[in-house]
N, CA, C and O atoms as CSV, one atom per row, in Angstrom:
chain,resi,resn,atom,element,x,y,z
A,1,MET,N,N,91.547,71.680,92.276
A,1,MET,CA,C,91.568,73.120,92.243
A,1,MET,C,C,90.286,73.629,92.878
A,1,MET,O,O,89.198,73.113,92.623
A,2,THR,N,N,90.437,74.650,93.710
A,2,THR,CA,C,89.271,75.201,94.383
A,2,THR,C,C,88.791,76.458,93.676
A,2,THR,O,O,89.575,77.191,93.074
A,3,LYS,N,N,87.495,76.690,93.762
A,3,LYS,CA,C,86.911,77.879,93.149
A,3,LYS,C,C,87.007,79.041,94.115
A,3,LYS,O,O,86.922,78.836,95.326
A,4,PRO,N,N,87.184,80.272,93.608
A,4,PRO,CA,C,87.191,81.432,94.507
A,4,PRO,C,C,85.807,81.621,95.109
A,4,PRO,O,O,84.808,81.235,94.503
A,5,PRO,N,N,85.741,82.214,96.300
A,5,PRO,CA,C,84.419,82.399,96.917
A,5,PRO,C,C,83.550,83.337,96.084
A,5,PRO,O,O,84.034,84.285,95.465
A,6,ALA,N,N,82.275,83.045,96.089
A,6,ALA,CA,C,81.322,83.882,95.353
A,6,ALA,C,C,81.186,85.234,96.055
A,6,ALA,O,O,81.230,85.299,97.283
A,7,PRO,N,N,81.023,86.315,95.283
A,7,PRO,CA,C,80.854,87.623,95.925
A,7,PRO,C,C,79.551,87.666,96.711
A,7,PRO,O,O,78.552,87.064,96.317
A,8,LYS,N,N,79.577,88.386,97.827
A,8,LYS,CA,C,78.385,88.492,98.654
A,8,LYS,C,C,77.397,89.441,97.987
A,8,LYS,O,O,77.781,90.494,97.479
A,9,ARG,N,N,76.137,89.062,97.993
A,9,ARG,CA,C,75.135,89.916,97.385
A,9,ARG,C,C,74.467,90.767,98.455
A,9,ARG,O,O,74.389,90.377,99.620
A,10,HIS,N,N,73.993,91.919,98.047
A,10,HIS,CA,C,73.342,92.854,98.950
A,10,HIS,C,C,71.856,92.549,99.000
A,10,HIS,O,O,71.201,92.439,97.963
A,11,LEU,N,N,71.334,92.414,100.193
A,11,LEU,CA,C,69.903,92.181,100.357
A,11,LEU,C,C,69.177,93.517,100.442
A,11,LEU,O,O,69.637,94.423,101.136
A,12,PRO,N,N,68.046,93.654,99.745
A,12,PRO,CA,C,67.308,94.924,99.758
A,12,PRO,C,C,66.839,95.335,101.155
A,12,PRO,O,O,66.668,96.526,101.416
A,13,THR,N,N,66.632,94.378,102.051
A,13,THR,CA,C,66.150,94.694,103.399
A,13,THR,C,C,67.283,94.979,104.372
A,13,THR,O,O,67.022,95.227,105.549
A,14,SER,N,N,68.516,94.951,103.927
A,14,SER,CA,C,69.661,95.179,104.798
A,14,SER,C,C,69.722,96.639,105.234
A,14,SER,O,O,69.459,97.537,104.435
A,15,PRO,N,N,70.072,96.883,106.511
A,15,PRO,CA,C,70.202,98.266,106.971
A,15,PRO,C,C,71.517,98.918,106.519
A,15,PRO,O,O,71.707,100.119,106.709
A,16,PHE,N,N,72.411,98.144,105.931
A,16,PHE,CA,C,73.699,98.662,105.491
A,16,PHE,C,C,73.634,99.068,104.022
A,16,PHE,O,O,72.845,98.530,103.246
A,17,LYS,N,N,74.471,100.017,103.664
A,17,LYS,CA,C,74.515,100.480,102.283
A,17,LYS,C,C,75.096,99.392,101.377
A,17,LYS,O,O,75.928,98.590,101.800
A,18,ALA,N,N,74.646,99.383,100.142
A,18,ALA,CA,C,75.182,98.436,99.171
A,18,ALA,C,C,76.628,98.814,98.855
A,18,ALA,O,O,76.946,100.000,98.772
A,19,PRO,N,N,77.515,97.821,98.677
A,19,PRO,CA,C,78.899,98.151,98.340
A,19,PRO,C,C,78.979,98.823,96.974
A,19,PRO,O,O,78.254,98.466,96.045
A,20,VAL,N,N,79.863,99.790,96.873
A,20,VAL,CA,C,80.032,100.531,95.635
A,20,VAL,C,C,81.148,99.884,94.834
A,20,VAL,O,O,82.262,99.720,95.331
A,21,ALA,N,N,80.849,99.516,93.595
A,21,ALA,CA,C,81.862,98.921,92.733
A,21,ALA,C,C,82.796,100.025,92.242
A,21,ALA,O,O,82.332,101.091,91.835
A,22,PRO,N,N,84.117,99.779,92.276
A,22,PRO,CA,C,85.032,100.820,91.796
A,22,PRO,C,C,84.858,101.063,90.300
A,22,PRO,O,O,84.641,100.131,89.526
A,23,ALA,N,N,84.955,102.320,89.913
A,23,ALA,CA,C,84.819,102.667,88.499
A,23,ALA,C,C,86.041,102.176,87.736
A,23,ALA,O,O,87.158,102.255,88.247
A,24,PRO,N,N,85.850,101.674,86.527
A,24,PRO,CA,C,87.013,101.228,85.755
A,24,PRO,C,C,87.921,102.406,85.439
A,24,PRO,O,O,87.455,103.514,85.170
A,25,LYS,N,N,89.227,102.151,85.477
A,25,LYS,CA,C,90.197,103.210,85.227
A,25,LYS,C,C,90.458,103.320,83.737
A,25,LYS,O,O,90.623,102.311,83.051
A,26,HIS,N,N,90.494,104.542,83.242
A,26,HIS,CA,C,90.790,104.798,81.836
A,26,HIS,C,C,91.993,105.717,81.749
A,26,HIS,O,O,92.065,106.734,82.439
A,27,PHE,N,N,92.917,105.356,80.911
A,27,PHE,CA,C,94.112,106.156,80.709
A,27,PHE,C,C,94.204,106.554,79.247
A,27,PHE,O,O,93.696,105.855,78.370
A,28,ALA,N,N,94.851,107.674,78.990
A,28,ALA,CA,C,95.057,108.166,77.629
A,28,ALA,C,C,96.549,108.364,77.408
A,28,ALA,O,O,97.317,108.512,78.359
A,29,VAL,N,N,96.947,108.365,76.146
A,29,VAL,CA,C,98.344,108.604,75.808
A,29,VAL,C,C,98.745,109.981,76.317
A,29,VAL,O,O,98.048,110.967,76.079
A,30,GLY,N,N,99.864,110.042,77.015
A,30,GLY,CA,C,100.346,111.293,77.569
A,30,GLY,C,C,100.034,111.476,79.046
A,30,GLY,O,O,100.592,112.370,79.681
A,31,ASP,N,N,99.148,110.643,79.614
A,31,ASP,CA,C,98.821,110.758,81.037
A,31,ASP,C,C,100.038,110.420,81.887
A,31,ASP,O,O,100.767,109.473,81.593
A,32,GLN,N,N,100.251,111.199,82.941
A,32,GLN,CA,C,101.303,110.884,83.891
A,32,GLN,C,C,100.682,109.982,84.955
A,32,GLN,O,O,99.604,110.269,85.477
A,33,VAL,N,N,101.382,108.878,85.270
A,33,VAL,CA,C,100.854,107.882,86.192
A,33,VAL,C,C,101.908,107.511,87.225
A,33,VAL,O,O,103.093,107.802,87.064
A,34,THR,N,N,101.452,106.867,88.280
A,34,THR,CA,C,102.352,106.270,89.249
A,34,THR,C,C,101.937,104.816,89.435
A,34,THR,O,O,100.749,104.494,89.441
A,35,HIS,N,N,102.928,103.943,89.585
A,35,HIS,CA,C,102.703,102.515,89.738
A,35,HIS,C,C,103.329,102.084,91.053
A,35,HIS,O,O,104.407,102.563,91.405
A,36,ASP,N,N,102.679,101.192,91.783
A,36,ASP,CA,C,103.170,100.762,93.093
A,36,ASP,C,C,104.567,100.149,93.015
A,36,ASP,O,O,105.350,100.291,93.955
A,37,MET,N,N,104.896,99.468,91.912
A,37,MET,CA,C,106.184,98.796,91.799
A,37,MET,C,C,107.208,99.602,90.994
A,37,MET,O,O,108.383,99.638,91.359
A,38,TYR,N,N,106.783,100.241,89.914
A,38,TYR,CA,C,107.706,100.886,88.988
A,38,TYR,C,C,107.883,102.385,89.218
A,38,TYR,O,O,108.850,102.962,88.720
A,39,GLY,N,N,106.996,103.023,89.945
A,39,GLY,CA,C,107.118,104.442,90.235
A,39,GLY,C,C,106.426,105.327,89.213
A,39,GLY,O,O,105.400,104.949,88.647
A,40,LEU,N,N,107.002,106.531,88.973
A,40,LEU,CA,C,106.401,107.502,88.059
A,40,LEU,C,C,106.654,107.129,86.605
A,40,LEU,O,O,107.715,106.617,86.250
A,41,GLY,N,N,105.652,107.397,85.775
A,41,GLY,CA,C,105.792,107.110,84.352
A,41,GLY,C,C,104.799,107.895,83.533
A,41,GLY,O,O,103.964,108.623,84.070
A,42,ARG,N,N,104.900,107.737,82.208
A,42,ARG,CA,C,103.994,108.409,81.279
A,42,ARG,C,C,103.467,107.373,80.300
A,42,ARG,O,O,104.231,106.574,79.760
A,43,VAL,N,N,102.138,107.388,80.069
A,43,VAL,CA,C,101.502,106.451,79.141
A,43,VAL,C,C,101.930,106.807,77.718
A,43,VAL,O,O,101.768,107.946,77.280
A,44,VAL,N,N,102.482,105.814,76.996
A,44,VAL,CA,C,102.928,106.044,75.616
A,44,VAL,C,C,102.087,105.272,74.603
A,44,VAL,O,O,102.205,105.496,73.398
A,45,GLY,N,N,101.238,104.366,75.087
A,45,GLY,CA,C,100.383,103.609,74.177
A,45,GLY,C,C,99.261,102.934,74.939
A,45,GLY,O,O,99.388,102.656,76.131
A,46,ILE,N,N,98.161,102.672,74.249
A,46,ILE,CA,C,96.985,102.043,74.850
A,46,ILE,C,C,96.508,100.907,73.959
A,46,ILE,O,O,96.373,101.077,72.748
A,47,GLU,N,N,96.256,99.751,74.556
A,47,GLU,CA,C,95.516,98.660,73.906
A,47,GLU,C,C,94.169,98.654,74.618
A,47,GLU,O,O,94.060,98.126,75.725
A,48,GLU,N,N,93.161,99.223,74.011
A,48,GLU,CA,C,91.871,99.508,74.643
A,48,GLU,C,C,91.308,98.289,75.368
A,48,GLU,O,O,91.030,97.256,74.759
A,49,GLY,N,N,91.146,98.436,76.690
A,49,GLY,CA,C,90.564,97.383,77.516
A,49,GLY,C,C,91.507,96.228,77.812
A,49,GLY,O,O,91.113,95.287,78.501
A,50,ILE,N,N,92.745,96.265,77.313
A,50,ILE,CA,C,93.675,95.151,77.506
A,50,ILE,C,C,94.884,95.569,78.318
A,50,ILE,O,O,95.179,94.964,79.349
A,51,ALA,N,N,95.590,96.604,77.862
A,51,ALA,CA,C,96.837,97.004,78.515
A,51,ALA,C,C,97.190,98.441,78.188
A,51,ALA,O,O,96.636,99.051,77.273
A,52,ALA,N,N,98.136,98.967,78.969
A,52,ALA,CA,C,98.691,100.297,78.728
A,52,ALA,C,C,100.203,100.154,78.671
A,52,ALA,O,O,100.791,99.467,79.506
A,53,HIS,N,N,100.837,100.794,77.700
A,53,HIS,CA,C,102.291,100.816,77.597
A,53,HIS,C,C,102.759,102.085,78.290
A,53,HIS,O,O,102.350,103.189,77.931
A,54,VAL,N,N,103.628,101.917,79.296
A,54,VAL,CA,C,104.050,103.039,80.118
A,54,VAL,C,C,105.569,103.131,80.113
A,54,VAL,O,O,106.267,102.133,80.287
A,55,ASP,N,N,106.071,104.356,79.911
A,55,ASP,CA,C,107.507,104.626,79.952
A,55,ASP,C,C,107.841,105.103,81.358
A,55,ASP,O,O,107.395,106.170,81.780
A,56,PHE,N,N,108.631,104.306,82.086
A,56,PHE,CA,C,109.026,104.643,83.450
A,56,PHE,C,C,110.425,105.239,83.503
A,56,PHE,O,O,111.023,105.309,84.577
A,57,GLY,N,N,110.954,105.667,82.368
A,57,GLY,CA,C,112.284,106.263,82.320
A,57,GLY,C,C,113.348,105.223,82.051
A,57,GLY,O,O,114.000,105.261,81.007
A,58,SER,N,N,113.535,104.294,82.976
A,58,SER,CA,C,114.543,103.255,82.804
A,58,SER,C,C,114.032,102.083,81.974
A,58,SER,O,O,114.833,101.322,81.431
A,59,ALA,N,N,112.725,101.926,81.865
A,59,ALA,CA,C,112.141,100.807,81.116
A,59,ALA,C,C,110.731,101.152,80.675
A,59,ALA,O,O,110.050,101.967,81.299
A,60,GLN,N,N,110.299,100.516,79.584
A,60,GLN,CA,C,108.909,100.607,79.154
A,60,GLN,C,C,108.229,99.298,79.524
A,60,GLN,O,O,108.728,98.216,79.212
A,61,MET,N,N,107.086,99.406,80.190
A,61,MET,CA,C,106.373,98.228,80.659
A,61,MET,C,C,104.970,98.202,80.067
A,61,MET,O,O,104.376,99.243,79.786
A,62,ARG,N,N,104.460,97.005,79.887
A,62,ARG,CA,C,103.084,96.784,79.434
A,62,ARG,C,C,102.283,96.402,80.670
A,62,ARG,O,O,102.432,95.296,81.189
A,63,ILE,N,N,101.443,97.302,81.141
A,63,ILE,CA,C,100.651,97.091,82.350
A,63,ILE,C,C,99.267,96.613,81.927
A,63,ILE,O,O,98.557,97.304,81.196
A,64,LEU,N,N,98.891,95.422,82.396
A,64,LEU,CA,C,97.614,94.821,82.006
A,64,LEU,C,C,96.447,95.408,82.791
A,64,LEU,O,O,96.591,95.802,83.949
A,65,SER,N,N,95.292,95.458,82.138
A,65,SER,CA,C,94.053,95.901,82.766
A,65,SER,C,C,93.699,94.889,83.840
A,65,SER,O,O,93.955,93.709,83.598
A,66,PRO,N,N,93.152,95.206,84.970
A,66,PRO,CA,C,92.398,96.375,85.386
A,66,PRO,C,C,93.211,97.453,86.076
A,66,PRO,O,O,92.619,98.297,86.749
A,67,TYR,N,N,94.505,97.477,85.953
A,67,TYR,CA,C,95.370,98.550,86.446
A,67,TYR,C,C,95.219,98.783,87.955
A,67,TYR,O,O,95.147,99.927,88.403
A,68,ASN,N,N,95.171,97.693,88.739
A,68,ASN,CA,C,94.973,97.828,90.183
A,68,ASN,C,C,96.092,98.603,90.872
A,68,ASN,O,O,95.840,99.311,91.846
A,69,LYS,N,N,97.320,98.481,90.383
A,69,LYS,CA,C,98.455,99.111,91.050
A,69,LYS,C,C,98.875,100.435,90.421
A,69,LYS,O,O,99.903,100.998,90.798
A,70,MET,N,N,98.090,100.942,89.463
A,70,MET,CA,C,98.460,102.155,88.759
A,70,MET,C,C,97.370,103.220,88.922
A,70,MET,O,O,96.179,102.926,88.817
A,71,THR,N,N,97.799,104.462,89.181
A,71,THR,CA,C,96.846,105.560,89.320
A,71,THR,C,C,97.310,106.750,88.495
A,71,THR,O,O,98.509,106.952,88.300
A,72,LYS,N,N,96.352,107.538,88.011
A,72,LYS,CA,C,96.642,108.738,87.233
A,72,LYS,C,C,96.946,109.891,88.180
A,72,LYS,O,O,96.299,110.049,89.215
A,73,LEU,N,N,97.934,110.690,87.811
A,73,LEU,CA,C,98.294,111.859,88.627
A,73,LEU,C,C,97.629,113.114,88.078
A,73,LEU,O,O,97.810,114.200,88.629
């Protein structure tokens, strides 16, 4: 098994800006969201830092953190 590549570090003397880490996404019960695979939905439950339960109309799904494919509307 191979290890994933180590993230590149920013050198203080570099003329380029340091990469900005994306802010963690936080959702609350009642938030309307969109998911790349499931479409529009509404958050019906939260497991803090673990998952969000989302009702997409036809199904309820448990979306695991870090919620890369889900955005708040």
